[in-house]
C-alpha positions in Angstrom: -19.7 66.4 -15.4 -22.2 69.2 -14.9 -24.0 68.2 -18.1 -24.4 64.7 -16.8 -26.0 66.0 -13.6 -28.3 68.3 -15.5 -29.4 65.5 -17.9 -29.9 63.2 -15.0 -32.0 65.8 -13.2 -34.1 66.4 -16.3 -34.7 62.7 -16.8 -35.6 62.3 -13.2 -38.1 65.2 -13.4 -39.8 63.7 -16.4 -40.0 60.3 -14.6 -41.3 61.7 -11.4 -43.5 64.3 -13.0 -45.4 61.9 -15.2 -44.7 64.1 -18.2 -45.3 61.4 -20.8 -48.7 61.3 -22.4 -50.4 58.0 -23.2 -51.0 57.5 -26.9 -54.7 56.8 -26.5 -55.6 59.8 -24.3 -58.9 61.5 -25.0 -60.2 64.8 -23.8 -63.0 64.9 -21.3 -66.5 66.0 -22.3 -65.9 69.5 -21.1 -62.7 69.9 -23.2 -64.3 68.1 -26.1 -67.0 70.7 -26.2 -64.4 73.5 -26.1 -62.5 71.8 -29.0 -65.7 71.7 -31.0 -66.3 75.4 -30.4 -62.8 76.2 -31.6 -63.1 74.0 -34.7 -66.4 75.7 -35.5 -64.7 79.1 -35.3 -61.9 77.8 -37.6 -64.6 76.6 -40.2 -66.2 80.1 -40.0 -62.9 81.8 -40.6 -62.0 79.5 -43.5 -65.4 80.0 -45.0 -65.0 83.8 -45.0 -61.4 84.0 -46.3 -62.6 84.9 -49.8 -63.7 88.3 -48.4 -60.2 89.2 -47.2 -58.5 91.0 -50.0 -55.3 92.2 -48.5 -52.6 89.6 -49.1 -50.7 90.4 -45.9 -53.8 90.2 -43.7 -54.8 86.9 -45.4 -51.3 85.4 -44.8 -51.5 86.5 -41.1 -55.0 85.0 -40.7 -53.9 81.7 -42.3 -50.9 81.6 -40.0 -53.1 82.0 -37.0 -55.5 79.4 -38.2 -52.6 76.9 -38.8 -51.3 77.5 -35.3 -54.8 77.1 -33.8 -55.2 73.8 -35.6 -51.9 72.6 -34.1 -53.1 73.6 -30.6 -56.4 71.8 -31.2 -54.6 68.6 -32.3 -52.4 68.7 -29.2 -55.5 69.3 -27.0 -57.2 66.2 -28.5 -54.3 64.0 -27.3 -53.6 65.7 -24.0 -53.2 63.4 -21.1 -54.4 66.0 -18.5 -57.5 68.1 -18.5 -55.4 71.3 -17.7 -53.2 70.8 -20.8 -56.3 70.2 -23.0 -58.0 73.4 -21.8 -54.8 75.4 -22.0 -54.3 74.3 -25.7 -57.9 75.0 -26.6 -57.7 78.5 -25.0 -54.6 79.2 -27.1 -56.4 78.1 -30.2 -59.4 80.2 -29.3 -57.3 83.3 -28.7 -55.7 82.8 -32.2 -59.0 82.3 -33.9 -60.5 85.4 -32.2 -57.6 87.4 -33.4 -58.1 86.1 -36.9 -61.8 86.9 -36.7 -61.1 90.4 -35.6 -58.6 91.0 -38.3 -60.9 89.5 -41.0 -63.7 91.8 -39.8 -61.3 94.8 -40.1 -60.2 94.0 -43.6 -63.6 93.6 -45.3 
């Protein structure tokens, strides 16, 4: 019985909270500019990957870039500005870490 109440409470929270995101959601101009900045950083990282010689560092950088791309994709479809900005900030943090590591491994 407890599971039924918990499941009902979760369903109610989603219904009242408006958690669903519309399929055609687009980020605002502000968030779009931040997305472009993050994508430019990813392009710069990918362009410089040939200079990273350590295999472990290269794998770590590639993992961070993959995660950043995932956050950017989520930001592009975010229904709320806050979610978009949060996802872009996560992507930017990952790309900055990747840039820092790439600079250390030259």
